[in-house]
N, CA, C and O of each residue as an XYZ file, in Angstrom:
556
protein
N       0.671     -1.080     -0.011
C      -0.054      0.050     -0.069
C       0.721      1.348      0.013
O       0.223      2.438     -0.269
N       2.180      1.138      0.485
C       3.059      2.132      0.274
C       2.928      3.065     -1.141
O       2.657      4.262     -1.245
N       3.209      2.113     -2.133
C       3.158      2.619     -3.519
C       2.027      3.371     -3.712
O       2.145      4.513     -4.157
N       0.689      2.804     -3.385
C      -0.586      3.363     -3.837
C      -0.794      4.696     -2.898
O      -1.419      5.657     -3.346
N      -0.290      4.706     -1.692
C      -0.495      6.240     -0.911
C       0.443      6.907     -1.629
O      -0.032      7.945     -2.089
N       1.450      6.753     -1.880
C       2.681      7.694     -2.975
C       2.089      8.071     -4.026
O       2.458      9.113     -4.568
N       1.303      7.503     -4.422
C       0.944      7.906     -5.855
C      -0.372      8.322     -5.898
O      -0.947      8.519     -6.969
N      -0.970      8.493     -4.667
C      -2.144      9.395     -4.833
C      -2.169     10.493     -4.833
O      -1.266     10.953     -4.133
N      -3.133     11.640     -5.550
C      -2.989     12.744     -5.839
C      -3.078     13.254     -4.628
O      -3.654     12.601     -3.758
N      -2.560     14.437     -4.360
C      -2.226     15.047     -3.179
C      -2.287     16.714     -3.394
O      -1.886     17.203     -4.450
N      -2.801     17.517     -2.346
C      -2.953     18.995     -2.858
C      -1.429     19.413     -2.270
O      -0.873     20.364     -2.819
N      -0.975     18.957     -1.542
C       0.290     19.690     -0.848
C       1.441     18.514     -0.737
O       1.109     17.329     -0.706
N       2.540     18.846     -0.690
C       3.629     17.629     -0.140
C       3.237     17.168      1.087
O       3.386     15.988      1.403
N       2.749     17.992      1.810
C       2.419     17.538      3.421
C       1.606     16.883      3.435
O       1.710     16.038      4.324
N       0.380     16.784      2.604
C      -0.557     15.855      2.474
C      -0.161     14.600      1.723
O      -0.757     13.568      2.033
N       0.748     14.550      0.794
C       1.423     13.341      0.180
C       2.095     12.604      1.393
O       1.743     11.440      1.581
N       2.993     13.139      2.206
C       3.571     12.584      3.023
C       2.490     11.781      4.055
O       2.500     10.560      4.211
N       1.670     12.604      4.645
C       0.560     12.117      5.562
C      -0.112     10.971      4.970
O      -0.364     10.090      5.792
N      -0.490     10.726      3.720
C      -0.909      9.663      2.938
C      -0.002      8.521      3.435
O      -0.392      7.507      4.014
N       1.230      8.832      3.131
C       2.280      7.436      3.325
C       2.405      7.095      4.753
O       2.689      5.957      5.127
N       2.158      8.244      5.678
C       2.382      7.936      7.089
C       1.107      6.904      7.649
O       1.140      6.097      8.578
N       0.098      7.216      6.815
C      -1.101      6.249      6.962
C      -0.604      4.603      7.120
O      -1.044      3.852      7.991
N       0.311      4.256      6.185
C       0.711      3.090      6.092
C       1.361      2.653      7.755
O       1.135      1.608      8.365
N       2.062      3.616      8.124
C       2.730      3.330      9.433
C       1.804      3.242     10.910
O       2.142      2.800     12.008
N       0.584      3.812     10.486
C      -0.315      4.092     11.492
C      -1.219      2.639     11.542
O      -1.439      2.061     12.607
N      -1.697      2.149     10.238
C      -2.798      1.057     10.013
C      -1.707     -0.184      9.543
O      -0.946     -0.088      8.581
N      -1.799     -1.202     10.324
C      -0.838     -2.271     10.329
C      -1.592     -3.200      9.004
O      -0.974     -4.081      8.406
N      -3.055     -2.809      8.681
C      -3.511     -3.580      7.414
C      -3.127     -2.806      6.322
O      -3.671     -3.164      5.277
N      -2.278     -1.752      6.212
C      -1.640     -1.146      4.987
C      -0.205     -1.541      4.987
O       0.397     -1.583      3.914
N       0.393     -1.835      6.113
C       1.856     -2.107      6.427
C       2.029     -3.080      7.437
O       1.487     -2.764      8.496
N       2.568     -4.071      7.436
C       2.567     -5.007      8.538
C       4.135     -5.163      9.072
O       4.846     -6.019      8.546
N       4.617     -4.373     10.053
C       6.007     -4.227     10.323
C       6.395     -5.756     10.581
O       7.334     -6.297      9.998
N       5.646     -6.343     11.435
C       6.221     -8.094     11.727
C       6.488     -8.671     10.514
O       7.641     -9.082     10.388
N       5.719     -8.822      9.553
C       5.707     -9.323      8.275
C       7.042     -8.988      7.438
O       7.804     -9.836      6.975
N       7.178     -7.617      7.335
C       8.314     -7.037      6.703
C       9.502     -7.244      7.419
O      10.568     -7.355      6.814
N       9.426     -7.318      8.833
C      10.749     -7.501      9.592
C      11.184     -9.144      9.318
O      12.354     -9.467      9.112
N      10.159    -10.032      9.346
C      10.176    -11.402      8.989
C      10.867    -11.694      7.441
O      11.697    -12.581      7.244
N      10.452    -10.947      6.600
C      10.747    -11.017      5.273
C      12.447    -10.549      5.189
O      13.356    -11.178      4.646
N      12.519     -9.275      5.897
C      13.889     -8.894      5.861
C      14.823    -10.102      6.267
O      15.697    -10.468      5.481
N      14.645    -10.729      7.498
C      15.375    -11.699      8.290
C      15.686    -12.861      7.084
O      16.780    -13.369      6.837
N      14.437    -13.113      6.437
C      14.601    -14.419      5.396
C      15.649    -14.006      4.416
O      16.521    -14.767      3.996
N      15.517    -12.798      4.089
C      16.372    -12.100      2.620
C      17.798    -12.531      3.329
O      18.483    -13.234      2.587
N      18.233    -12.322      4.289
C      19.688    -12.486      4.852
C      20.117    -13.885      4.462
O      21.315    -14.012      4.211
N      19.351    -14.949      4.370
C      19.655    -16.081      3.949
C      19.328    -16.742      2.661
O      19.847    -17.792      2.281
N      18.430    -16.059      2.011
C      18.109    -16.403      0.549
C      18.116    -15.320     -0.355
O      17.359    -14.352     -0.276
N      19.130    -15.527     -1.361
C      19.304    -14.563     -2.458
C      17.963    -14.097     -3.121
O      17.716    -12.917     -3.372
N      17.303    -14.922     -3.322
C      15.981    -14.868     -4.393
C      15.219    -13.953     -3.490
O      14.602    -13.054     -4.062
N      15.146    -14.012     -2.203
C      14.214    -13.165     -1.486
C      14.893    -11.821     -1.286
O      14.353    -10.716     -1.250
N      15.927    -12.066     -1.187
C      16.676    -10.769     -0.950
C      16.552     -9.757     -2.457
O      16.286     -8.560     -2.348
N      16.749    -10.324     -3.658
C      16.446     -9.700     -4.874
C      15.011     -9.334     -4.814
O      14.741     -8.242     -5.315
N      13.980    -10.053     -4.279
C      12.581     -9.560     -4.241
C      12.397     -8.503     -3.351
O      11.525     -7.665     -3.585
N      13.162     -8.426     -2.278
C      13.027     -7.370     -1.308
C      13.450     -6.050     -1.968
O      12.742     -5.044     -2.010
N      14.780     -6.179     -2.516
C      15.281     -5.223     -2.965
C      14.638     -4.253     -3.863
O      14.597     -3.027     -3.759
N      13.973     -5.288     -5.072
C      12.928     -4.731     -5.822
C      11.860     -3.992     -5.187
O      11.486     -2.912     -5.644
N      11.366     -4.501     -4.188
C      10.082     -3.962     -3.536
C      10.248     -2.531     -2.868
O       9.435     -1.609     -2.803
N      12.045     -2.659     -2.207
C      12.228     -1.438     -1.803
C      12.318     -0.445     -2.824
O      11.557      0.520     -2.748
N      13.127     -0.529     -3.764
C      13.252      0.219     -4.818
C      11.892      0.846     -5.645
O      11.773      1.942     -6.191
N      10.916     -0.274     -5.524
C       9.760      0.514     -6.003
C       8.890      1.402     -5.067
O       8.074      2.180     -5.561
N       9.046      1.302     -3.803
C       8.410      1.990     -3.081
C       9.194      3.485     -2.842
O       8.620      4.567     -2.717
N      10.552      3.266     -2.813
C      11.363      4.567     -2.865
C      11.100      5.363     -4.163
O      10.885      6.574     -4.105
N      11.115      4.760     -5.214
C      10.488      5.559     -6.602
C       9.200      6.067     -6.525
O       8.826      7.040     -7.180
N       8.463      5.403     -5.696
C       6.954      6.045     -5.882
C       7.090      7.169     -4.998
O       6.526      8.201     -5.361
N       7.770      7.185     -3.827
C       7.584      8.343     -2.845
C       8.572      9.447     -3.587
O       8.388     10.653     -3.419
N       9.525      8.985     -4.332
C      10.242     10.033     -5.036
C       9.375     10.662     -5.922
O       9.434     11.888     -6.007
N       8.550     10.016     -6.621
C       7.461     10.615     -7.414
C       6.761     11.350     -6.725
O       6.545     12.472     -7.186
N       6.291     11.068     -5.682
C       5.404     12.052     -4.984
C       6.080     13.283     -4.798
O       5.518     14.315     -5.165
N       7.223     13.325     -4.272
C       7.879     14.489     -4.112
C       8.162     15.433     -5.354
O       7.978     16.650     -5.332
N       8.549     14.844     -6.245
C       8.552     15.340     -7.714
C       7.287     15.931     -8.214
O       7.196     16.967     -8.871
N       6.447     15.257     -7.879
C       5.112     16.000     -8.286
C       4.836     17.186     -7.662
O       3.982     17.940     -8.126
N       5.472     17.456     -6.634
C       5.407     18.729     -5.744
C       6.456     19.471     -5.709
O       6.788     20.126     -4.722
N       7.137     19.429     -6.908
C       8.189     20.506     -7.337
C       9.659     20.222     -6.907
O      10.621     20.840     -7.364
N       9.735     19.252     -6.009
C      11.349     19.000     -5.611
C      12.124     18.555     -6.840
O      11.596     17.944     -7.769
N      13.406     18.894     -6.793
C      14.245     18.366     -7.973
C      14.585     16.971     -7.761
O      14.601     16.488     -6.629
N      14.862     16.297     -8.818
C      15.353     14.765     -8.523
C      15.948     14.399     -7.696
O      15.554     13.595     -6.851
N      17.084     14.932     -7.754
C      18.055     14.363     -6.289
C      17.517     14.566     -4.930
O      17.657     13.759     -4.011
N      16.834     15.801     -4.852
C      16.535     16.003     -3.508
C      15.176     15.229     -3.029
O      14.865     15.093     -1.845
N      14.367     14.713     -4.214
C      13.471     13.964     -4.337
C      13.556     12.638     -3.889
O      12.708     12.068     -3.202
N      14.808     12.080     -4.382
C      15.255     10.665     -3.985
C      15.720     10.764     -2.822
O      15.435      9.823     -2.081
N      16.417     11.679     -2.342
C      17.158     11.564     -0.883
C      16.079     11.660      0.097
O      16.147     10.997      1.131
N      15.057     12.454     -0.150
C      13.887     12.707      0.744
C      13.171     11.317      0.933
O      12.956     10.818      2.037
N      12.828     10.752     -0.268
C      12.220      9.435     -0.475
C      12.996      8.451      0.300
O      12.273      7.823      1.074
N      14.150      8.143      0.335
C      14.975      7.349      0.897
C      15.133      7.623      2.713
O      15.226      6.753      3.579
N      15.124      8.818      2.853
C      15.287      9.232      4.357
C      13.705      8.893      4.919
O      13.593      8.317      6.001
N      12.844      9.163      4.365
C      11.677      9.049      4.911
C      11.303      7.186      4.953
O      11.044      6.553      5.977
N      11.363      6.722      3.778
C      11.079      5.184      3.881
C      12.242      4.307      4.696
O      11.937      3.301      5.336
N      13.443      4.744      4.612
C      14.453      3.746      5.304
C      14.389      4.080      6.912
O      14.511      3.192      7.756
N      14.195      5.388      7.219
C      13.893      5.764      8.519
C      12.738      4.686      8.960
O      13.009      3.864      9.835
N      11.862      4.697      8.540
C      10.806      3.971      9.071
C      11.102      2.623      9.296
O      10.889      2.064     10.372
N      11.640      2.029      8.207
C      11.973      0.576      8.179
C      13.020      0.321      9.398
O      12.993     -0.722     10.052
N      13.845      1.257      9.613
C      15.023      1.152     10.567
C      14.302      1.265     12.089
O      14.665      0.573     13.041
N      13.340      2.146     12.140
C      12.416      2.225     13.400
C      11.942      0.766     13.459
O      12.165      0.204     14.531
N      11.324      0.044     12.494
C      10.898     -1.353     12.802
C      11.878     -2.282     13.294
O      11.858     -2.888     14.365
N      12.807     -2.321     12.303
C      14.161     -3.127     12.500
C      14.563     -3.108     13.923
O      14.761     -4.149     14.548
N      14.702     -1.751     14.515
C      15.096     -1.775     15.776
C      14.263     -2.182     16.814
O      14.695     -2.123     17.965
N      13.021     -2.626     16.568
C      12.242     -3.003     17.335
C      11.760     -1.916     18.501
O      11.419     -2.253     19.634
N      11.797     -0.605     18.029
C      11.286      0.408     19.283
C       9.832      0.222     19.209
O       9.096      0.138     18.226
N       9.538      0.170     20.683
C       8.188      0.181     20.956
C       7.523      1.379     21.572
O       6.985      1.495     22.673
N       7.675      2.162     20.687
C       7.126      3.499     21.204
C       5.556      3.538     20.844
O       5.206      3.169     19.722
N       4.618      3.977     21.772
C       3.248      3.995     21.387
C       3.150      5.300     20.563
O       3.914      6.258     20.677
N       1.932      5.187     19.582
C       1.583      6.420     18.945
C       1.303      7.414     19.581
O       1.374      8.469     18.950
N       0.884      7.488     21.033
C       0.433      8.240     21.798
C       1.827      9.125     22.053
O       1.795     10.350     22.166
N       2.872      8.458     22.116
C       4.202      9.343     22.052
C       4.810     10.019     20.925
O       5.707     10.855     21.030
N       4.304      9.638     19.876
C       4.855      9.884     18.584
C       4.013     10.949     17.965
O       4.497     11.865     17.300
N       2.801     10.810     18.190
C       1.613     11.907     17.497
C       2.123     13.267     17.981
O       2.341     14.147     17.149
N       2.331     13.489     19.344
C       2.580     14.972     19.582
C       3.663     15.739     18.497
O       3.741     16.960     18.363
N       4.336     14.901     17.885
C       5.607     15.149     17.203
C       5.450     15.450     15.710
O       6.313     15.959     14.995
N       3.855     14.943     15.234
C       3.914     14.710     13.685
C       3.976     16.071     12.958
O       3.974     16.037     11.728
N       4.030     17.295     13.599
C       4.392     18.611     12.847
C       5.871     18.701     12.677
O       6.249     19.360     11.708
N       6.627     18.247     13.319
C       8.069     18.333     13.220
C       8.489     17.276     12.179
O       9.253     17.450     11.230
N       7.792     16.054     12.568
C       8.357     14.876     11.327
C       7.823     15.420      9.980
O       8.554     15.331      8.993
N       6.585     15.982      9.874
C       6.467     16.366      8.468
C       7.278     17.565      8.116
O       7.638     17.595      6.939
N       7.637     18.532      8.852
C       8.597     19.617      8.427
C      10.029     19.025      8.252
O      10.856     19.523      7.489
N      10.263     17.885      9.046
C      11.754     17.530      8.854
C      11.706     16.719      7.131
O      12.492     16.993      6.224
N      10.744     15.859      7.064
C      10.744     15.239      5.872
C      10.368     16.044      4.451
O      10.629     15.651      3.314
N       9.733     17.189      4.804
C       9.168     18.103      3.639
C      10.068     19.419      3.642
O      10.213     19.986      2.560
N      10.594     19.871      4.607
C      11.027     21.081      4.365
C       9.904     22.407      4.683
O      10.040     23.630      4.698
N       9.100     21.760      4.851
C       7.629     22.807      4.717
C       7.052     22.620      5.940
O       7.099     21.541      6.531
N       6.353     23.885      6.485
C       5.403     24.001      7.478
C       3.928     23.243      7.483
O       3.159     23.537      6.567
N       3.660     22.636      8.110
C       2.369     21.816      8.161
C       1.393     22.908      8.786
O       1.727     23.674      9.689
N       0.069     22.870      8.145
C      -0.864     23.854      8.692
C      -1.497     23.031     10.032
O      -1.326     21.827     10.223
N      -2.126     23.773     10.758
C      -2.768     23.315     12.321
C      -3.878     22.258     11.413
O      -3.922     21.130     11.903
N      -4.732     22.449     10.229
C      -5.535     21.432      9.583
C      -4.958     20.301      9.329
O      -5.622     19.268      9.413
N      -3.578     20.264      8.959
C      -3.136     19.017      8.339
C      -2.752     18.290      9.693
O      -3.008     17.086      9.704
N      -2.192     18.809     10.812
C      -2.087     18.196     12.019
C      -3.278     17.604     12.683
O      -3.261     16.473     13.167
N      -4.113     18.241     12.694
C      -5.546     17.895     13.269
C      -6.029     16.682     12.330
O      -6.273     15.562     12.779
N      -6.131     17.016     11.045
C      -6.547     15.677     10.058
C      -5.799     14.502     10.372
O      -6.249     13.364     10.243
N      -4.716     14.767     10.764
C      -3.717     13.251     10.934
C      -4.070     12.727     12.164
O      -4.483     11.571     12.262
N      -3.951     13.434     13.070
C      -4.430     13.289     14.540
C      -5.527     12.326     14.265
O      -5.469     11.122     14.516
N      -6.660     13.029     13.661
C      -7.861     12.491     13.642
C      -7.910     10.838     12.993
O      -8.481      9.847     13.447
N      -7.212     10.975     11.967
C      -7.091      9.751     11.438
C      -6.335      8.654     12.231
O      -6.720      7.485     12.199
N      -5.418      8.988     12.834
C      -4.730      8.300     13.971
C      -5.804      7.739     14.993
O      -5.950      6.517     15.043
N      -6.311      8.287     15.538
C      -7.304      8.124     16.534
C      -8.445      7.251     16.177
O      -8.897      6.369     16.907
N      -9.006      7.659     14.646
C     -10.205      6.810     14.225
C      -9.604      5.311     13.920
O     -10.197      4.275     14.223
N      -8.157      5.382     13.182
C      -7.653      4.121     12.897
C      -7.480      3.024     14.302
O      -7.787      1.832     14.313
N      -7.061      3.600     15.123
C      -6.548      2.822     16.264
C      -7.878      2.373     17.042
O      -7.996      1.220     17.456
N      -8.895      3.366     17.220
C     -10.329      2.839     17.618
C     -10.903      1.955     17.013
O     -11.660      1.192     17.613
N     -10.620      1.828     15.366
C     -11.310      0.587     14.490
C     -10.535     -0.593     14.715
O     -11.049     -1.697     14.536
N      -9.334     -0.467     15.094
C      -8.327     -1.727     15.198
C      -8.318     -2.346     16.544
O      -7.625     -3.315     16.855
N      -9.156     -1.701     17.332
C      -8.798     -2.455     18.829
C      -9.716     -3.645     19.019
O      -9.629     -4.334     20.036
């Protein structure tokens, strides 16, 4: 779903990144335990490694495309895409068990750091509402 979210039309780059963030919130969109297991398997299986590398490349390219649609130059878009994607994969790989309630107050800073732009209060409110609704629905 990361590719689908990155390819969604978005009015602003902030909204585009928020669409991708939805994958980190809803495990129906991205299952970190499954991803972790596949990455562990890929250490022992060259075929799995190739498939994983292709999936990572497809995801990074989709995120890069999202940044480019919002006016970022190709290299900047590529680096921002890698930082956004691999930071989250690293977060899961380190098995940081930080509740969403601890991360959510920093959403504006995360959006600013990934985009270089200031999110509006409405952006933060909309994403916070999405998180709360998703957590409630998945309980």
